C-alpha positions as CSV (number, residue, x, y, z in Angstrom):
1,M,27.5,-40.7,35.5
2,P,27.1,-37.3,36.9
3,V,26.6,-33.9,34.9
4,K,29.2,-31.6,35.2
5,K,28.5,-28.0,36.7
6,S,29.7,-25.2,34.5
7,S,32.5,-23.5,35.3
8,K,33.1,-19.6,36.3
9,Q,34.8,-19.3,32.6
10,N,31.8,-20.8,31.0
11,K,29.8,-18.5,33.2
12,K,31.8,-15.6,32.0
13,I,31.7,-16.5,28.1
14,K,27.9,-17.0,28.6
15,K,27.7,-13.5,29.8
16,E,30.0,-11.6,27.6
17,N,27.8,-12.9,24.8
18,T,24.3,-12.2,26.0
19,P,22.9,-9.0,24.6
20,K,22.1,-6.2,26.6
21,P,18.5,-5.5,27.1
22,D,18.7,-1.9,25.8
23,A,20.2,-3.3,23.0
24,L,17.5,-5.7,22.4
25,I,15.1,-2.9,22.6
26,T,16.6,-0.7,20.2
27,E,16.8,-3.4,17.6
28,A,13.4,-4.3,18.0
29,H,12.5,-0.7,17.7
30,T,14.6,-0.4,14.3
31,L,12.8,-3.5,12.9
32,A,9.4,-2.1,13.6
33,E,9.8,1.2,12.1
34,R,11.6,-0.8,9.1
35,D,8.2,-3.1,9.1
36,I,5.8,0.2,9.4
37,Q,7.2,2.2,6.4
38,T,6.7,-1.0,4.5
39,D,3.2,-1.8,5.1
40,P,1.0,-0.4,2.9
41,D,-1.9,-0.2,5.1
42,L,0.3,2.0,7.6
43,T,1.7,4.1,4.9
44,S,-1.0,5.0,2.6
45,K,-2.2,8.4,2.1
46,P,-5.5,8.9,3.5
47,E,-8.2,10.1,1.1
48,V,-10.4,13.1,1.5
49,G,-13.6,10.9,2.8
50,D,-11.7,8.3,4.8
51,D,-12.5,9.4,8.3
52,L,-15.5,10.9,7.5
53,D,-19.3,10.0,8.9
54,E,-22.2,9.8,6.9
55,G,-23.4,13.5,7.3
56,E,-19.6,14.7,6.6
57,L,-19.8,12.6,3.4
58,A,-23.1,13.5,2.3
59,R,-22.1,17.1,2.9
60,L,-19.1,17.1,0.6
61,E,-20.7,14.8,-2.1
62,G,-23.4,17.3,-2.4
63,E,-20.4,20.0,-3.1
64,D,-19.3,18.4,-6.2
């Protein structure tokens, strides 16, 4: 038995229910921001020596 093709009405309904690309981007951005705010690796406060090389660390340790 042959498969019926979609009617114009069905295509119109599918098109209306499909989210717009801009809406998808906005939703993805919102979800990413929420994830970033709750991720401890991305939101922890840096300590003084976190991003220093060995020479800078040695200099700071000598000042204590």
